[in-house]
Structures are given as C-alpha cells and as structure tokens.
C-alpha positions in Angstrom: 0.0 0.0 0.0 1.5 3.3 -1.1 0.4 5.9 1.6 0.5 9.5 0.4 -0.4 11.1 3.8 -2.1 10.6 7.1 -4.2 12.8 9.3 -5.6 12.0 12.7 -8.6 10.2 11.2 -7.7 9.6 7.5 -5.2 7.7 5.4 -4.8 8.8 1.8 -3.2 6.3 -0.5 -2.8 5.4 -4.1 -5.6 3.7 -5.9 -5.1 0.1 -7.0 -7.2 -2.2 -9.3 -8.5 -3.8 -6.1 -10.4 -0.6 -5.4 -12.8 -1.1 -8.4 -15.7 -2.4 -6.2 -15.5 0.5 -3.7 -15.2 3.0 -6.5 -18.2 1.5 -8.3 -20.3 1.6 -5.2 -19.4 5.3 -4.6 -20.0 6.3 -8.2 -23.2 4.2 -8.2 -24.9 6.2 -5.4 -27.3 8.8 -7.0 -27.0 11.2 -4.0 -23.2 11.2 -4.3 -23.5 11.9 -8.0 -26.2 14.5 -7.7 -24.0 17.5 -8.5 -21.7 15.6 -10.9 -23.9 13.6 -13.2 -27.4 14.7 -12.2 -27.9 11.6 -10.0 -27.0 9.2 -12.9 -24.8 6.4 -11.5 -21.7 5.4 -13.3 -21.7 1.9 -14.7 -19.2 -0.6 -13.3 -17.8 -1.2 -16.8 -17.0 2.5 -17.1 -15.3 2.4 -13.7 -13.2 -0.6 -14.8 -12.5 0.4 -18.4 -12.2 4.2 -18.2 -12.2 5.8 -14.8 -9.9 3.5 -12.8 -7.2 3.5 -15.6 -7.4 7.3 -15.7 -6.9 7.5 -11.9 -4.0 5.1 -12.0 -2.4 7.0 -14.8 -1.9 10.2 -12.8 0.8 8.6 -10.7 3.1 8.1 -13.6 2.4 11.5 -15.3 2.5 13.8 -12.2 4.8 13.0 -9.3 3.0 13.8 -6.1 -0.3 14.6 -7.7 -3.4 12.6 -8.6 -6.3 10.9 -7.0 -6.1 9.4 -3.5 -8.2 6.8 -1.8 -9.5 8.1 1.6 -9.6 5.4 4.3 -10.7 5.6 7.9 -7.3 5.4 9.7 -8.6 3.3 12.6 -10.7 0.8 10.6 -9.2 0.9 7.1 -12.7 1.4 5.7 -13.1 3.1 2.3 -14.6 6.6 2.7 -14.1 7.9 -0.8 -11.4 9.8 -2.6 -9.6 13.2 -2.9 -8.0 14.7 -5.9 -5.0 17.0 -5.9 -4.0 17.4 -9.5 -2.8 19.9 -12.1 -5.5 22.0 -13.8 -7.1 20.4 -16.8 -7.1 20.5 -19.7 -4.1 22.9 -19.7 -1.9 22.7 -16.6 -0.6 26.0 -15.2 2.7 25.9 -13.3 2.2 25.8 -9.6 -1.6 25.6 -9.8 -3.4 22.6 -8.4 -7.0 21.5 -8.3 -8.5 20.2 -5.1 -11.5 17.9 -5.0 -13.2 15.2 -3.0 -16.0 12.6 -3.3 -17.1 10.8 -0.2 -19.7 8.1 0.7 -22.9 9.5 2.2 -22.0 7.8 5.5 -18.9 10.0 5.7 -20.8 13.3 5.0 -21.0 15.9 7.8 -18.2 14.4 9.9 -15.4 16.8 8.8 -13.5 14.3 6.7 -13.6 16.4 3.5 -12.3 19.4 5.4 -9.6 17.3 7.2 -8.3 15.8 4.0 -8.5 19.1 2.1 -6.5 21.0 4.8 -3.8 18.2 4.9 -3.5 18.2 1.0 -3.2 22.0 0.9 -0.5 21.9 3.6 1.4 19.2 1.8 1.1 21.1 -1.5 2.4 24.4 -0.1 5.1 22.9 2.1 6.4 19.9 0.1 5.2 20.0 -3.5 5.9 23.5 -4.7 2.3 24.5 -5.1 1.6 28.2 -5.5 -2.2 28.2 -5.8 -4.9 25.7 -4.9 -8.4 26.0 -6.5 -11.6 24.1 -6.3 -14.8 24.3 -8.3 -18.4 23.2 -7.5 -21.9 23.9 -8.6 -23.1 27.0 -7.0 -26.0 25.1 -5.4 -23.7 22.6 -3.8 -23.6 24.3 -0.4 -21.9 21.4 1.4 -18.9 21.4 -0.9 -18.7 25.2 -0.8 -18.6 25.1 3.0 -15.8 22.6 2.9 -13.8 24.9 0.6 -14.4 27.8 3.0 -13.4 25.8 6.1 -10.2 24.7 4.3 -9.3 28.4 3.8 -10.3 28.9 0.2 -12.2 32.0 -0.8 -14.7 32.6 -3.6 -12.9 33.9 -6.7 -15.6 33.8 -9.3 -19.0 32.5 -10.4 -19.5 31.4 -14.0 -21.5 29.2 -16.3 -20.2 26.2 -18.2 -21.9 23.6 -20.3 -22.0 20.6 -18.0 -22.7 16.9 -18.3 -25.6 17.2 -15.9 -28.7 17.0 -18.2 -26.8 18.9 -20.9 -27.8 22.2 -19.3 -25.8 25.1 -18.3 -25.1 25.4 -14.6 -23.8 28.1 -12.4 -20.4 27.1 -11.0 -18.1 28.7 -8.5 -14.4 28.7 -8.1 -12.6 29.0 -4.8 -8.9 29.4 -4.4 -6.0 29.9 -1.9 -2.5 31.1 -2.7 0.6 30.1 -0.8 1.1 33.7 0.3 -2.4 33.9 1.8 -2.0 30.5 3.4 1.3 31.5 5.0 -0.2 34.7 6.4 -3.2 33.0 8.0 -2.1 30.5 10.7 -5.6 29.2 11.3 -5.5 27.5 7.9 -2.3 25.6 8.7 -3.8 23.4 11.4 
C-alpha cells in the first residue's frame, strides 16, 4: 500500500485495481453523483475500463499529484477519494485543483475538510504549489462550506456547459494562494 499522507482520522493512499468495487459503489450512489452527473450512477464497466485506468495513470504522469483513496485510519474502511492534480485540460505551473468525493455515510463528519487541509498543507510545504483552487456547482452548499473551512475563498462565479442533463449550470471557483495560506495561521492546522 502506497500511503500518500495521514491525518488524525484519515489515510490517503494510491488507488489500485482492487479498489474497483468501492469506486463503483461510490459512483453508483445517485446522491453522491447529484452535482456531478445529475444523479446518474456510473456503470461498473465504465469504472473498470475508463475511470480507474485514468486515476492510476496520474501517478506516472504527475509525481506527487493525482487521486487518493480516503480510508478511515482506525478501521481501514473506504470513505471515498480526494484529488490534488494539475489543472485540466491545460496545466498551469504551480496551480493545483483540489476535489473530493465521499460516501454519504462520511458526510457531515469533517472528513472532507480534514483531508483538504492536509493536502493543501502538503502542497504548499512539500510539493511547490503556489495556488490551490476548487470548483463546484453554486447550489452545492456542502462542498462550498468545505472549501471555506479549508481556507479557500470565492474567486468567481461562471456558467459552463456541464454533463448534468446537458444544461448550463452556475459554477463557483474558490482558491487559496501560498502567500495567503502562510499569512493565515488558522489554515495551517
């Protein structure tokens, strides 16, 4: 098992092919996928043939960045995943996207904030990151609150053609720079 980082309650590690079942269960929950695919679950074949290979490919392309399985540190139970990766489709030097997707049973317990804060700290102190950003649908108040608790602030609202029902949705971008993080000790928990 290749552990990327640990927090008091979480272990973040690399994905393996053995994670297919947990990933399919997570992406198969309509409530988890509400703000991503409009509640449409992702088929297991798509997890196996497209999504898992994409997640695994990040480790070879981007040293120290990618997607990380989130496990409960005490039990080893699968909670979901975090992403900490270069901006897509065109990476910008020193700019990294933060994201998370957790099982419903893990919602509201502070795991998303705990993992986000730890990734931000690692990015700014070990990985040469200059700016962390995250995006969400404007109506996804839970995700927006996690971003705020992790120290990110609202940068912009915008519309983008999205996969959810093929309609345009209002999105928000939150961000935190290394300079702002260093000047605000409360974010460096």
